[in-house]
N, C-alpha and C positions, 0 to 999 in steps of 0.2 A: 728190898724194893729197887727195881731197875731205874735207870735215869729217866726214861720216858714217864713212868708212873710218878716218880718224884717231882718231875717238872709239872705234870698235870695237877698234882696235889698242891704244889706251891702256887700255881696260877689261881687255883680255886680259893686258896687261903687269902691271897692279897687282893683278889678281885672284889671281895666282900668287906674290905676293911671300912670302918666308919670314918667320916671326916673328922679330923682332930677338933676337939672342943675348943682349943685355943686358936684355931685357924681364923684368920681375918675374914674368910668367906665360907661360913658354915653352909651345909646343904640345906636347900629350901625346896619347896614344891616347885616343879617345873613351871616357868612362866610362859614358855613356848612349847609347841608340840615336842614330845620326847621321843618320837620314833621317826627315823629317816629311812627311806627306801634305799637299799644298797643295790645298785644296778650291776655291780660286779658279782655279788654272791647270790642275788635274788632273795634276800631275806631281810628282815627288819633288824636294825642295829640301834640300840638305845644310846641316849646321850648320858655321859658319866654323871652330870649333875644338872639341876635346873639353872637357868640363867635369865637375866633381865634383858639380854641383848639378842640380836637376830642371828639365827643359825641357818646354814645351808641356803643362803639367798643369792649368792654371787656367782656369776660365770667365771671360768678359769682366767679369762683375760683381765677381769677386774682385779682379781687377786694378783695377777702378774703385774699390773700397774701399781698395786699397793707395794709389792716387793721392789719394783723399780723406783718408786718414790723414795724409798729408804736408801737405795744404793746411790741415787743421784741427788740426794739432799744437799743442802749448802755445806755439809761436811766435806764434799768433794773439792771445795775451794782450798782445803788445807792439805790435801794428799801430796801435792808436789813437794811441799816443805817437810811434811812429817814422815813420808815414806821414801820418796826418791832421793832427797838430800842425804840422809844417813846411809842409804844403800847403794847409791850410784845407778848408772844405766843398767849394768848387767844384773846386779842383785835386785834392783827394784822391778825391772821388767820380768825377770824369771820368777821372782817372788810373787808378783801379782797373778801371773798366769797359773803357777802351781797352786796358789791359795784358792783361786777360782775353781780349779778342778777338785781340790780336796773339799771345799765348802759345798759344791754341788753334790758331791757324793754323800757327805755327812747329812745334808738337808734332805736328800732323797731317802736315806735310811730312816730318818726321823719321820718323814711323811708316810712311810710304809707301816709305822707303828700307830698311826692315828686310830685305826680300828683294831683293838686288841682285846681278846677275851669277850667278844660279843658286845663291846661298848665303843662308842665314839668319844674319844677323850679330847675335850675342847679346851683344856688348859694343860700347860706343861706339867704343872704340879700334880694334876690328876693322873696323868700317864705315869709319872714316876711313882706316885703312891700306889697305883694299881700293880706295878711290877715289883716294887721293893717293900712297900708298907708305909706306916705313918711317919717314921723318922725321916725317910727320904722325901716324903711329901713336904714336910716342913723345911728341910734343907733346900730343896729345889725352889720352893716358894721364896725363901730368903735370898738365894743367889739371883733368881730371875728378877725379882722386884728391885733389888739393889742395882742390878745391871741397867734396868730400864730407867730407874731414877737418875743414874749417872748420865745416860744418853739424853734424857729430857733436860737435865741441867745443862749439858753441852749445847742443846738446841736453843735454850734461852740465851746462852752466852753468844751463840752465833747470830741470833736475831738482834741482840743488843749491839754487836760489832757492826752489823750492816747499817743500823740506824746511826751509830757513831760515825761511820765512814761517810754517810750522806751529809751529816752536819759539818764534818771537817772539810768537805769539798767547797763549802761556801763560807764558813766562819771557823777558823782554827784558833779561837780565843780561849779554849779550855773551859768555857762555862757549862756546856753540856757534857757531863762526864759519863763514862761507860756504865757505872752503877745506875744512873738515871735512865739510860737507854735500856738496860736490862729490866728495870722496873716497868717501863712502858711496854716492853715486849711481853712480859708476863701477863699484864692486863689484857692485851690483845689476844693472847693464847687462851686466856680464861673465857673471854667473850665467845670465841670460836667453840670452845669445849661445851659451853652452856647450850649452844644451839645445834650441836651435832651429837645426837644421843648415842650412837654406836658406830662401829667400824664400817658396817655395810652402808650406812647413811652417807658416807663420803661421796660416792658415785661421781657427780658432776665436779666435785672438788678435786678428784684425781685428775680430771682433764686440765683444770686450772694449774694443778701442781706440775703436770708435765710441761705445760706452756712456760710456767715460771722457771722450771729447771733448764729448759732449752734456752731461755733468754739469757740467764746469767752464765751458762756454760758457753754458748756461742759468743757472747761478748768477751768473756775472759779468754776464749780460744783465739779470737780474731785479734784482740789487742795484744795478747802475748806473742802471736805470730808476727805482728808488725814490729813490736819491740825487739824480738829476736832477730829479725832481718836487719834492722838498723843498728843493733847493739854491737859493740866491739867483741873480741873473742871472749867467750864465756868460760868460767872455771867450773868444771864438773867434779873436781876432787872432793872426796869425802872429808868433812871437817876434821881438823886435827884434834888430838886429845890423847890422854893416857890410854893404855891398852884396855884397862877395865872400863873406862868411859866409853870407848868406841864399841866394846863388846855389848854393853848394856844398851847403848843407843841402837845397835843393830837388832837386838832382841825386842826392844820397844817398837821399832819400825815393823818387825814381823807381827807383833800384836796388833799394830794399827792396820796392817793388811787384812788380818782376820776380821777386825772390826768392820772393814769396808763391806764385806759380803754377807754378813750374818745378822739376823734380827734378834735372836734370843727369845723369840715368841712365835715360832713356826706353828705349833699346835693351835694357838689362838687365831692366827691368820687362816689356817686350814679349816678351822671350824666354820668359817663363813662361806666356804666353797660348796657348790652343788655336787651331789653324787654324780658319777663315781669319784669319791674324794681322793683316792690315790692317783688315778690316772690324770685327773684334772690338776692335782697339785704338781705332778711331774711336768705338765705343760707349762704351768705358771713358773716353775723353777727354771726350766729351759729358756723361757722368755727372759727371765731376770738375768741369767748368766750369759746370754748371747746378745740379742738386740738391746736389752735394757742396760747392759754394761758398757756399750760403745761410747756414749757421751762421757762417762766417767774416765775411761781410758784416754779419750781425746784431750780433755782439759788437763788431766794429770801429767801426761807426757809433754804436752805443749808448754805448760807452765814451767816444767823443769828444763826443757830445751831452751826456752827464752831467757831464763834468769840463772840457771845453774845452781850452785850451792848457796847463792844469796836469795833464793826464792823465799818469799814471805810465807808465814803460817796462814795467812788469809790472802789468797792470790789477787783479789781485787785491790789490795793495798800496794801491789807491785806494778800493776799495769798502768800505762800512760795513755791518755785519750781525752776526748771532750768530756767536760764535767757532766753534761746531761746524760751521756751514754753510761757513765759509771753510776749515776743516780738510778737509772732504770735497772741496771744490773743489781745494785744493792737492794732496791725495793723488791725486785723479784726474789732475791735470796731471802729477804725478810718474810714475805708472804708464803713462800714455799716452806720455810721453816715452821711457820704456824701450823700448816697442814701436816707436815711430817711429824711434828711433835704429837699431834693427836693420834697418829698411828701407833707410836711407841708408848703412848700413855694409855691406850685402850685396854690392856689387861688390868691396870689399876682402876680405870673407870668401870670396867665390867664387874670387878670385885666390889667396889663401893656401891654401884647401882643395884647389884643383886642382894647385897646385905641390907642396905639402908632404904632402898626404894620400896614403895608400898606393894608393888606387884599388881596393882590395879590401874586400869585406864591406860591410855597410850603414853608414849614417851614425852608428849607435850602437855599432859595433864598437869595442873598446877602443882600438885604435891610432888610429882616426879621432877618437874623443873626446879622446884625449890630444893629438892634433895641434891640435884646436880650442882646447883649454885653453891650450896653449903659444902658438899664433899669435895667436888673438883676444885672449887675455889680455894679450899684449905690446902689441898695437895699442891696446886700450882703456886700458892703463896710460899710454901716451904721451899719448893724448887727455886723460885725466883730469888729468895733471900740467900740461899746457898750459892747460886750462880753469881750474884752480886758480890758476895764475900770472897769467892775463890774463882776468879775468871781466867783459869788456866786451861784453855781449850785442849791443847795437845795432851796434857796430863790426863784429862778425863778419857780421851780416846785410848791412850796407852793402858791405863789402869783397868778400864772396862774390858778391853780386849784380852788383857793378860789374866786378870783375876777371875773372870766369869765366862767370857766367850769361849775360851778353850775348854773349860770343864763342861759347860752346857751343850755346846754345839758338837764337840768332837769326843771328849772322854765319855760323857753320859750317853750320848747317842749310840756310840759303838757298843758300850756295855749293855744298854737296854736291848739292843738288837741281839746281842749274844744271849741274854736272858730269855728272850721270847722265841728266837729262831734257832737257838743253840743245837737242839737235837737234830735239826735238819741240815746243819752246816758240816762241811768237810773239815778235816784237820787243818788244811791249808787256810781255809776261810776263817776258822777260829784263830789261828796264829796271826793272820792279817789284822783282825779286829783287836787282838791283844797288843799287837805292835802299835796300833794307833792309840790305844788307851795309855800305854806306858809312855810313848814318845810325847804325846800332847800334854800329859801330866807334868813331865819334866820341863817342857817348854813353857807351860803355864807358870811354874814356880820361878823359873829364871826371869820371865817377862814381868812378873809381879814385883820382883826385887828391883828390876830396872825402872819400872814405873814409879815405885816409891822413892827411888833416888831422884827422879825428876821432880817429884812433888817437894821433897826436902830442899832441893836446889832452888826451886821457884819460891819456896816459902821464905828463903833468905833474901831473895831478890825483890819480891813484891810484898806489899802489906795488904791487910784485909781491905776489901772494897777498893782495890787498886784501879786506877784509870789507865788501862793499857792501850 
């Protein structure tokens, strides 16, 4: 059997695999229309599985704003400290530009696999299962949902830090501790989750998210600029330490850079876009990596320029200015975090709604609302408890980027592209993809070790439910 025939046989075999019986989201009857008109091919493309959420409803620019909301979330207030400080001007600047180029390329590859084998794969695990089979379906599910769990935990921590920063501006008596602020943040996120049934329903909230992002980014930028002008000579030297410590700090910073640009849920986001899904996704990605990235670059570089190697892990704790301006910035960071968390929690929400929802009535029918309150409330309760126990924001970013972002976004995307497009690729193209697979696998392993070292260090410094 030649390579082409073998490839055809393999694709037919994996395209008909049944959903795993142990999967948290078994296949159901489609709750929404299961056919989408593909304007690129002029034929119908079926959806891989039924879903309780809305599919093919959003224009490309709405998806672009979803991606931009993620890249300019309140996490951006930590990039000066977590990326620029350990890498310095040269390493940090070159690293961010290079990572943006590589991430755009990897995400574009993944976007081109959205319609494979005559099906539109609306979940990352569905795409992996279609190409590799049941075991990879389960492994991808585990990696992705662990990654999103960690990101959402970080968002709860961020929201809690914003509330704590507001309190400290007026009363620094230690009565309102960070775990209490985290608990309040989890409650607000739950209320928002109950009233927003699916990702496409964000719509007007994406506008609010953009405004909130611009508020805290502009305030942090302006106050940092003012501090930088009036401050004495800044120290931009990379923090001292042993050779191994500096090496792993550099690797963790690289993992943080990868974390900046990637969502780990591109197929789920692409599922909401209108056909033609590949062309429209390309437009959204270019929007994210050009105009959408400018605010992030501005506040990251300005924060490092103003404070050098002493930059705080939460930039609003470093800036000086009127209390009311810092209150506005922190409140904006808090509310934007609530919206951003909903984006990164949407794959879990979709899974829970599809499995436990009745499939009847609209999203605001009593039984569907009750299901959301029970399922999403339980999920956010677990996240909030973990966030309060381990409020180490930088460690979450490093470990998530190292352990999961590299495999999901770079290793798996390149290998899946080889599996699907392999017979049509030249030897040079195949070699390039294999170089990416091997290189990013090694980088993932090193960054994971570095992130675990950070967690072990912080575990000896901070206790559970620490008031940081």
